[in-house]
C-alpha positions as CSV (number, residue, x, y, z in Angstrom):
1,X,12.5,-22.8,-22.1
2,X,12.2,-22.5,-18.4
3,X,14.8,-22.7,-15.5
4,X,13.3,-22.4,-12.1
5,X,15.7,-19.9,-10.6
6,X,15.5,-21.1,-6.7
7,X,15.9,-24.4,-4.7
8,X,13.0,-25.7,-2.7
9,X,13.2,-28.0,0.1
10,X,9.8,-29.2,1.6
11,X,9.1,-30.7,5.2
12,X,5.9,-31.0,7.2
13,X,7.2,-29.4,10.4
14,X,5.9,-26.1,11.0
15,X,6.1,-23.2,13.4
16,X,3.4,-21.4,15.3
17,X,5.1,-18.1,15.0
18,X,4.1,-15.6,12.4
19,X,6.8,-15.1,9.7
20,X,7.4,-12.0,7.5
21,X,10.7,-11.8,5.3
22,X,10.6,-7.9,5.6
23,X,13.4,-7.9,8.1
24,X,15.6,-9.4,5.6
25,X,16.1,-6.0,3.3
26,X,16.5,-3.8,6.2
27,X,13.3,-1.9,4.8
28,X,12.3,1.3,6.8
29,X,9.3,0.3,9.0
30,X,7.0,3.2,7.5
31,X,7.2,1.6,4.2
32,X,5.3,-1.4,5.4
33,X,2.2,0.8,6.1
34,X,1.3,0.9,2.6
35,X,1.5,-3.0,2.1
36,X,1.3,-2.3,-1.6
37,X,-2.3,-1.0,-1.8
38,X,-2.9,0.5,-5.1
39,X,0.0,-1.5,-6.9
40,X,-0.5,-4.3,-9.4
41,X,2.3,-6.9,-9.8
42,X,2.6,-9.5,-12.3
43,X,4.6,-12.8,-11.8
44,X,5.4,-15.6,-14.3
45,X,5.7,-19.1,-12.6
46,X,4.0,-22.5,-12.0
47,X,0.6,-22.6,-10.6
48,X,0.0,-22.1,-6.9
49,X,-2.0,-23.6,-4.0
50,X,-5.1,-21.1,-4.0
51,X,-6.6,-22.9,-1.0
52,X,-3.8,-22.4,1.3
53,X,-4.7,-20.5,4.4
54,X,-2.2,-18.0,4.0
55,X,-3.5,-17.0,0.7
56,X,-7.1,-17.1,1.8
57,X,-8.4,-13.1,1.2
58,X,-5.5,-12.4,-1.0
59,X,-6.2,-10.4,-4.3
60,X,-5.0,-12.7,-7.0
61,X,-6.1,-13.0,-10.6
62,X,-4.7,-16.0,-12.3
63,X,-4.4,-17.2,-15.6
64,X,-3.1,-20.6,-17.5
65,X,-1.2,-20.3,-20.5
66,X,0.3,-24.1,-20.4
67,X,-2.2,-25.4,-22.7
68,X,-3.1,-27.9,-20.1
69,X,-6.4,-29.2,-19.2
70,X,-7.7,-28.1,-15.7
71,X,-7.9,-31.7,-14.9
72,X,-4.2,-32.2,-15.2
73,X,-1.9,-32.4,-12.7
74,X,0.6,-29.1,-12.8
75,X,3.3,-28.1,-10.4
76,X,2.4,-25.4,-7.8
77,X,5.0,-25.6,-5.3
78,X,7.4,-22.6,-7.0
79,X,4.5,-20.7,-7.8
80,X,3.0,-21.1,-4.0
81,X,6.3,-19.9,-2.6
82,X,6.3,-17.0,-5.1
83,X,2.6,-15.9,-4.3
84,X,2.9,-16.2,-0.9
85,X,6.3,-13.9,-0.7
86,X,4.5,-11.1,-2.4
87,X,0.6,-11.4,-1.0
88,X,0.8,-13.9,1.6
89,X,-2.0,-12.8,4.4
90,X,-0.2,-14.4,7.3
91,X,-3.5,-16.2,8.7
92,X,-1.3,-19.5,8.7
93,X,2.2,-18.6,8.9
94,X,3.6,-16.3,6.0
95,X,2.5,-12.5,5.6
96,X,3.9,-11.4,2.4
97,X,5.9,-8.3,1.6
98,X,3.0,-6.3,-0.1
99,X,-0.4,-8.3,1.0
100,X,-2.7,-5.6,0.1
101,X,-1.4,-5.6,-3.6
102,X,-3.3,-6.8,-6.3
103,X,-1.4,-9.8,-8.0
104,X,-1.7,-11.3,-11.6
105,X,-0.3,-14.7,-11.5
106,X,0.5,-16.4,-14.9
107,X,1.1,-19.7,-14.9
108,X,3.4,-20.6,-17.5
109,X,5.3,-23.9,-16.3
110,X,3.7,-27.0,-17.7
111,X,3.3,-30.5,-16.0
112,X,7.0,-31.1,-17.3
113,X,8.1,-28.5,-15.5
114,X,9.3,-26.2,-18.4
115,X,7.7,-23.2,-20.0
116,X,7.0,-22.6,-23.7
117,X,8.5,-19.5,-25.2
118,X,5.2,-18.6,-26.7
119,X,3.4,-19.2,-23.6
120,X,5.8,-16.7,-21.7
121,X,5.2,-14.1,-24.3
122,X,1.5,-14.5,-24.2
123,X,1.8,-14.3,-20.4
124,X,3.5,-11.1,-20.6
125,X,1.0,-9.6,-23.0
126,X,-1.8,-10.6,-20.7
127,X,0.1,-8.9,-17.9
128,X,0.8,-5.7,-19.7
129,X,-3.0,-5.6,-20.7
130,X,-4.0,-5.9,-17.0
131,X,-2.0,-3.0,-16.6
132,X,0.5,-4.3,-14.0
133,X,3.2,-1.9,-12.7
134,X,5.7,-4.4,-12.2
135,X,6.7,-8.0,-13.4
136,X,8.5,-10.6,-12.0
137,X,10.1,-13.5,-13.8
138,X,11.6,-16.0,-11.6
139,X,12.8,-18.1,-14.3
140,X,15.1,-18.2,-17.5
141,X,17.0,-20.0,-19.9
142,X,20.6,-19.9,-21.6
143,X,18.8,-19.2,-25.0
144,X,17.0,-15.9,-25.9
145,X,13.7,-15.7,-27.8
146,X,12.7,-13.1,-29.7
147,X,8.9,-13.2,-29.0
148,X,9.7,-13.0,-25.2
149,X,12.1,-10.1,-25.9
150,X,9.8,-8.4,-28.0
151,X,6.8,-8.4,-25.4
152,X,9.4,-7.3,-22.8
153,X,10.5,-4.4,-24.8
154,X,7.0,-3.5,-25.6
155,X,6.0,-3.4,-21.5
156,X,9.3,-1.3,-21.1
157,X,8.2,1.3,-23.4
158,X,4.7,1.5,-21.5
159,X,6.4,2.0,-18.2
160,X,6.5,-1.5,-17.1
161,X,9.1,-2.7,-14.4
162,X,10.7,-5.8,-15.3
163,X,12.9,-8.1,-12.9
164,X,14.1,-11.7,-13.7
165,X,16.5,-13.8,-11.8
166,X,19.9,-14.3,-13.0
167,X,20.1,-18.1,-12.5
168,X,21.8,-20.6,-10.0
169,X,24.5,-22.1,-12.6
170,X,27.6,-20.1,-12.4
171,X,30.0,-20.0,-14.0
172,X,27.3,-20.0,-16.7
173,X,26.2,-16.7,-18.1
174,X,23.4,-14.6,-16.6
175,X,20.0,-16.3,-18.0
176,X,17.6,-14.9,-20.4
177,X,15.6,-12.6,-20.0
178,X,17.8,-11.2,-17.2
179,X,20.6,-10.6,-19.5
180,X,18.3,-7.9,-21.6
181,X,18.8,-4.0,-20.9
182,X,15.3,-3.7,-20.3
183,X,15.2,-6.0,-17.3
184,X,16.9,-5.8,-13.7
185,X,18.9,-8.8,-13.1
186,X,18.6,-10.1,-9.6
187,X,20.6,-12.7,-7.7
188,X,20.7,-14.1,-4.3
189,X,23.3,-13.4,-1.3
190,X,23.4,-14.4,2.3
191,X,22.5,-12.4,5.1
192,X,25.8,-10.7,5.3
193,X,25.8,-9.8,1.5
194,X,28.0,-12.2,0.4
195,X,27.0,-13.7,-3.3
196,X,25.9,-17.2,-3.1
197,X,28.8,-19.1,-5.1
198,X,25.9,-20.6,-7.5
199,X,24.7,-17.3,-8.3
200,X,25.3,-16.6,-12.1
201,X,27.0,-12.7,-12.3
202,X,28.2,-12.1,-15.7
203,X,27.5,-10.4,-17.8
204,X,25.0,-8.8,-15.9
205,X,23.9,-8.3,-12.3
206,X,21.9,-5.4,-11.4
207,X,20.5,-6.3,-7.7
208,X,21.8,-8.8,-5.0
209,X,19.0,-9.9,-2.3
210,X,19.7,-12.0,0.8
211,X,17.7,-15.2,0.0
212,X,18.6,-18.3,1.8
213,X,16.4,-20.6,3.4
214,X,13.1,-18.5,3.3
215,X,10.1,-20.2,5.1
216,X,7.2,-20.7,2.7
217,X,4.2,-22.5,2.3
218,X,3.8,-25.4,-0.1
219,X,0.5,-27.2,0.4
220,X,-1.6,-27.1,3.5
221,X,0.1,-29.1,5.7
222,X,3.4,-28.7,3.9
223,X,6.1,-25.9,4.3
224,X,9.4,-25.4,2.4
225,X,12.7,-23.5,2.5
226,X,13.0,-21.2,-0.7
227,X,16.5,-20.0,-1.9
228,X,18.2,-18.7,-5.1
229,X,17.7,-16.3,-7.5
230,X,14.1,-16.5,-8.4
231,X,13.4,-16.3,-4.6
232,X,15.5,-12.9,-4.8
233,X,13.4,-12.0,-7.9
234,X,10.3,-12.3,-6.4
235,X,11.3,-10.5,-3.1
236,X,12.8,-7.5,-5.0
237,X,9.7,-7.3,-7.1
238,X,7.9,-6.9,-3.7
239,X,9.8,-4.3,-2.4
240,X,9.7,-2.4,-5.6
241,X,6.0,-2.7,-5.2
242,X,6.4,-1.3,-1.5
243,X,8.3,1.5,-2.8
244,X,5.8,2.7,-5.3
245,X,2.9,2.3,-2.9
246,X,4.6,4.6,-0.3
247,X,5.8,6.9,-2.9
248,X,2.8,6.9,-5.6
249,X,3.6,10.3,-6.9
250,X,7.3,9.2,-7.5
251,X,8.3,8.8,-10.9
252,X,8.9,5.1,-11.2
253,X,12.2,5.6,-13.3
254,X,13.8,7.9,-10.8
255,X,12.3,5.5,-7.8
256,X,14.3,2.6,-9.4
257,X,17.5,4.9,-9.8
258,X,17.4,5.5,-6.0
259,X,16.8,2.0,-5.1
260,X,20.1,0.9,-7.1
261,X,22.2,3.3,-5.2
262,X,21.3,2.1,-1.8
263,X,23.7,-0.7,-0.8
264,X,22.0,-1.0,2.7
265,X,18.7,-1.8,1.1
266,X,18.7,-5.3,-0.4
267,X,22.7,-5.2,-0.3
268,X,22.0,-3.5,-3.5
269,X,24.9,-1.5,-5.5
270,X,27.6,-3.7,-4.0
271,X,28.3,-7.2,-3.1
272,X,30.9,-9.3,-2.0
273,X,32.1,-12.5,-4.5
């Protein structure tokens, strides 16, 4: 089912400079004070390198839905990038958007690099039952699956905020489940707000986030550049969590509408093709 919506390029060179991706989104510094405290975020992805120094001390609950035995080698690079963008603690290099949030990481990508629809549906159900406020789905496919749609509709009715990557295969259409009306479809731009040529955009594109060559960890001694729509999806989920943490008393739906009408924030609302 899965098509991981970002490009990864690994290398061993690293910098001693502490990195935060908050400046990319032009966010008010006052918002970063909350750091996601009290917010529960769910993400569906590969596994992740839980022993990476940047994730030491991060509040992460993980669950494997692939059906693979613990001893089997499963992909971790994409998931490590996503988790670090959200809750990286900055002890080695990367400080996430919301380092104090509680993250629920659902591993749905098997050793073949794909996720079964039933695994994705079960993961979404688990995340909803875990009380998450936001679910990021940085993956997708050109085919819709009713079990996934049903799980998303149920979560949406319970007030869960869904985001998914649109894909990087333009002119192909927006991937499922980003194409669903209950899901915010997130694409990638450069730092000037120019939509990446590979970014899917039709028939649905709700948010555009600058995500080109984000520096993220992979393994203990390996770092990677993270680009594309799944990186954008994860970054947008972090911003939504940051907003909810800062404005905990504001209605989530009203807050989302306000975000959608701030072109200066995340380059949302207008983009250049």
